[in-house]
VOTOR-992621 format. One record per residue (C-alpha): residue number from 1; residue in one letter; x, z, y. Coordinates in steps of 0.02 Angstrom, whole numbers, always signed. Layout:
# VOTOR-992621
<NUM,"A",<X,Z,Y>>,
...
# end
This chain:
# VOTOR-992621
<1,"M",<+0,+0,+0>>,
<2,"K",<+73,-56,+167>>,
<3,"Y",<-66,+11,+278>>,
<4,"P",<-7,+194,+270>>,
<5,"K",<+140,+134,+376>>,
<6,"F",<+20,+137,+523>>,
<7,"F",<-12,+323,+498>>,
<8,"S",<+146,+389,+578>>,
<9,"I",<+163,+475,+746>>,
<10,"P",<+276,+342,+827>>,
<11,"V",<+164,+197,+771>>,
<12,"V",<+6,+285,+831>>,
<13,"A",<+95,+324,+996>>,
<14,"V",<+134,+139,+1020>>,
<15,"F",<-48,+93,+988>>,
<16,"L",<-106,+224,+1114>>,
<17,"L",<+20,+164,+1243>>,
<18,"M",<-36,-17,+1219>>,
<19,"G",<-218,+34,+1241>>,
<20,"F",<-182,+140,+1394>>,
<21,"V",<-80,+4,+1481>>,
<22,"Y",<-212,-127,+1442>>,
<23,"Y",<-353,-18,+1506>>,
<24,"I",<-273,+31,+1672>>,
<25,"T",<-209,-146,+1704>>,
<26,"V",<-373,-236,+1672>>,
<27,"F",<-511,-112,+1711>>,
<28,"I",<-428,-14,+1852>>,
<29,"F",<-294,-114,+1943>>,
<30,"I",<-362,-292,+1923>>,
<31,"E",<-538,-229,+1959>>,
<32,"D",<-477,-135,+2113>>,
<33,"W",<-366,-279,+2170>>,
<34,"V",<-474,-436,+2158>>,
<35,"G",<-620,-385,+2047>>,
<36,"L",<-651,-440,+1869>>,
<37,"Q",<-802,-545,+1921>>,
<38,"S",<-696,-657,+2033>>,
<39,"S",<-608,-812,+1967>>,
<40,"S",<-435,-743,+2004>>,
<41,"G",<-480,-577,+1923>>,
<42,"T",<-545,-664,+1766>>,
<43,"L",<-389,-772,+1757>>,
<44,"N",<-272,-622,+1774>>,
<45,"A",<-372,-526,+1644>>,
<46,"M",<-364,-673,+1522>>,
<47,"I",<-176,-693,+1545>>,
<48,"F",<-143,-509,+1518>>,
<49,"T",<-262,-503,+1370>>,
<50,"F",<-165,-646,+1289>>,
<51,"L",<+1,-554,+1314>>,
<52,"A",<-73,-392,+1247>>,
<53,"S",<-146,-483,+1096>>,
<54,"M",<+21,-561,+1054>>,
<55,"C",<+104,-390,+1069>>,
<56,"L",<-25,-315,+951>>,
<57,"F",<-8,-457,+826>>,
<58,"S",<+183,-454,+826>>,
<59,"F",<+183,-265,+812>>,
<60,"S",<+65,-270,+661>>,
<61,"V",<+171,-404,+576>>,
<62,"G",<+329,-304,+608>>,
<63,"V",<+252,-148,+532>>,
<64,"L",<+175,-231,+379>>,
<65,"S",<+308,-362,+336>>,
<66,"D",<+441,-328,+208>>,
<67,"P",<+607,-341,+302>>,
<68,"G",<+691,-420,+152>>,
<69,"Q",<+733,-334,-11>>,
<70,"T",<+892,-377,-104>>,
<71,"P",<+851,-474,-263>>,
<72,"S",<+882,-368,-417>>,
<73,"S",<+956,-518,-506>>,
<74,"Y",<+1085,-552,-370>>,
<75,"I",<+1266,-564,-431>>,
<76,"P",<+1407,-612,-310>>,
<77,"D",<+1509,-768,-345>>,
<78,"V",<+1681,-707,-393>>,
<79,"E",<+1760,-876,-360>>,
<80,"D",<+1700,-873,-179>>,
<81,"S",<+1748,-694,-147>>,
<82,"S",<+1931,-737,-123>>,
<83,"S",<+2032,-896,-108>>,
<84,"V",<+2193,-824,-181>>,
<85,"S",<+2240,-839,-364>>,
<86,"D",<+2274,-656,-392>>,
<87,"Q",<+2130,-573,-487>>,
<88,"E",<+2152,-400,-411>>,
<89,"P",<+2095,-446,-234>>,
<90,"K",<+1945,-536,-311>>,
<91,"K",<+1899,-380,-409>>,
<92,"N",<+1911,-270,-254>>,
<93,"S",<+1807,-394,-154>>,
<94,"V",<+1668,-394,-282>>,
<95,"Q",<+1671,-205,-295>>,
<96,"S",<+1653,-191,-106>>,
<97,"K",<+1485,-281,-120>>,
<98,"L",<+1418,-152,-241>>,
<99,"C",<+1300,-28,-158>>,
<100,"D",<+1345,+150,-207>>,
<101,"K",<+1168,+215,-182>>,
<102,"C",<+1070,+72,-262>>,
<103,"A",<+1201,+42,-397>>,
<104,"A",<+1171,-145,-374>>,
<105,"Y",<+1260,-291,-292>>,
<106,"K",<+1209,-335,-114>>,
<107,"P",<+1227,-505,-28>>,
<108,"P",<+1335,-527,+127>>,
<109,"R",<+1262,-446,+285>>,
<110,"A",<+1146,-337,+182>>,
<111,"H",<+1151,-149,+214>>,
<112,"H",<+1077,+5,+133>>,
<113,"C",<+944,+94,+236>>,
<114,"R",<+943,+282,+212>>,
<115,"V",<+762,+294,+271>>,
<116,"C",<+690,+154,+164>>,
<117,"R",<+811,+200,+22>>,
<118,"R",<+852,+20,-22>>,
<119,"C",<+964,-123,+32>>,
<120,"I",<+893,-238,+167>>,
<121,"L",<+940,-421,+189>>,
<122,"R",<+1026,-451,+357>>,
<123,"M",<+977,-279,+416>>,
<124,"D",<+981,-254,+604>>,
<125,"H",<+922,-73,+614>>,
<126,"H",<+785,+43,+558>>,
<127,"C",<+655,+50,+697>>,
<128,"L",<+563,+214,+716>>,
<129,"W",<+426,+134,+821>>,
<130,"I",<+371,+9,+688>>,
<131,"N",<+406,+130,+545>>,
<132,"N",<+504,-7,+459>>,
<133,"C",<+674,-88,+447>>,
<134,"V",<+710,-241,+553>>,
<135,"G",<+784,-367,+434>>,
<136,"Y",<+785,-548,+380>>,
<137,"W",<+598,-574,+358>>,
<138,"N",<+527,-476,+506>>,
<139,"Y",<+661,-499,+639>>,
<140,"K",<+562,-641,+718>>,
<141,"A",<+408,-529,+733>>,
<142,"F",<+514,-390,+809>>,
<143,"F",<+594,-508,+935>>,
<144,"T",<+427,-584,+987>>,
<145,"L",<+357,-408,+1005>>,
<146,"V",<+496,-360,+1125>>,
<147,"L",<+478,-527,+1217>>,
<148,"Y",<+290,-516,+1244>>,
<149,"A",<+298,-329,+1281>>,
<150,"T",<+427,-362,+1417>>,
<151,"M",<+321,-502,+1491>>,
<152,"A",<+165,-393,+1486>>,
<153,"S",<+255,-247,+1568>>,
<154,"I",<+321,-356,+1709>>,
<155,"Y",<+149,-434,+1733>>,
<156,"S",<+66,-263,+1739>>,
<157,"T",<+197,-198,+1860>>,
<158,"V",<+166,-344,+1979>>,
<159,"I",<-22,-309,+1971>>,
<160,"V",<+3,-124,+2007>>,
<161,"I",<+116,-161,+2156>>,
<162,"S",<-2,-295,+2222>>,
<163,"C",<-151,-178,+2207>>,
<164,"S",<-56,-38,+2294>>,
<165,"C",<+0,-149,+2437>>,
<166,"Q",<-174,-216,+2479>>,
<167,"K",<-256,-45,+2472>>,
<168,"D",<-288,+45,+2637>>,
<169,"W",<-220,+218,+2596>>,
<170,"R",<-270,+291,+2766>>,
<171,"Y",<-455,+285,+2725>>,
<172,"S",<-475,+264,+2537>>,
<173,"G",<-326,+353,+2464>>,
<174,"S",<-351,+533,+2408>>,
<175,"T",<-203,+635,+2346>>,
<176,"P",<-248,+627,+2159>>,
<177,"L",<-270,+439,+2173>>,
<178,"K",<-101,+420,+2257>>,
<179,"I",<-20,+524,+2119>>,
<180,"F",<-106,+415,+1988>>,
<181,"Y",<-42,+254,+2067>>,
<182,"I",<+135,+322,+2084>>,
<183,"A",<+136,+386,+1904>>,
<184,"C",<+73,+220,+1836>>,
<185,"G",<+198,+122,+1940>>,
<186,"A",<+342,+231,+1882>>,
<187,"M",<+287,+215,+1701>>,
<188,"M",<+277,+26,+1711>>,
<189,"L",<+446,+13,+1796>>,
<190,"A",<+522,+122,+1659>>,
<191,"L",<+442,+10,+1526>>,
<192,"C",<+509,-146,+1612>>,
<193,"A",<+685,-75,+1619>>,
<194,"T",<+684,-14,+1438>>,
<195,"L",<+605,-168,+1361>>,
<196,"G",<+705,-286,+1472>>,
<197,"T",<+867,-205,+1417>>,
<198,"L",<+814,-216,+1234>>,
<199,"L",<+765,-398,+1256>>,
<200,"G",<+932,-440,+1337>>,
<201,"W",<+1025,-352,+1196>>,
<202,"H",<+937,-451,+1060>>,
<203,"I",<+960,-615,+1154>>,
<204,"Y",<+1145,-574,+1154>>,
<205,"L",<+1140,-539,+967>>,
<206,"I",<+1048,-702,+929>>,
<207,"T",<+1166,-808,+1033>>,
<208,"H",<+1316,-729,+945>>,
<209,"N",<+1235,-730,+771>>,
<210,"M",<+1262,-544,+748>>,
<211,"T",<+1159,-389,+708>>,
<212,"T",<+1158,-218,+789>>,
<213,"I",<+1243,-142,+637>>,
<214,"E",<+1379,-275,+638>>,
<215,"V",<+1415,-247,+822>>,
<216,"F",<+1432,-59,+803>>,
<217,"T",<+1535,-80,+644>>,
<218,"F",<+1652,-198,+735>>,
<219,"C",<+1666,-78,+883>>,
<220,"S",<+1707,+65,+764>>,
<221,"Y",<+1840,-41,+680>>,
<222,"V",<+1918,-85,+848>>,
<223,"R",<+1922,+99,+900>>,
<224,"V",<+2007,+147,+738>>,
<225,"E",<+2136,+9,+760>>,
<226,"L",<+2171,+65,+939>>,
<227,"L",<+2195,+244,+882>>,
<228,"L",<+2316,+189,+747>>,
<229,"V",<+2414,+87,+874>>,
<230,"T",<+2425,+230,+998>>,
<231,"V",<+2479,+352,+862>>,
# end
């Protein structure tokens, strides 16, 4: 059963955040800015509803999809593991592909997830917010989720700012309403910064054909080499 994956606190929190952002953007800020009955209000509501729907769809796919399990029948090719004629380096290379926890061979770029307790094909990381690993089969869903979430956050932020700028605070702005507007604006700006940074990071990974684990592994290797050189 994959549906119990939805019943975790982080996943429920994401659903609640999506619903809250959608509600305040469409039914409070767009309504207060141009009105939902107007043509511009209907257009803005339709655009934001599309972005929110894509976020929800990508999020559901990321949660439910199998990130990519290592085939149980996989056996590494000994001939391709090393180009030298000596058999000892070949043996060590094959042994390095054996997962100590699964007691099975794993393909290149596969890693063992301690949370999922199995090896994941081209594992990027284990994401708490989708209660799943991000791997070979659901990386596209994860990336589109971050992309549409960033676009929706920027769109909502622009609407909040536009609504705040056209409002006459001298006559219609009570203190609780001002606090609400400021809190919503700060929340949307924080979401834009967080999701935008995450989107930029994964664009960098895609353009360099790397994963988050591989980048941190490489950085750790470089730090160890620098320490050995300095010593």
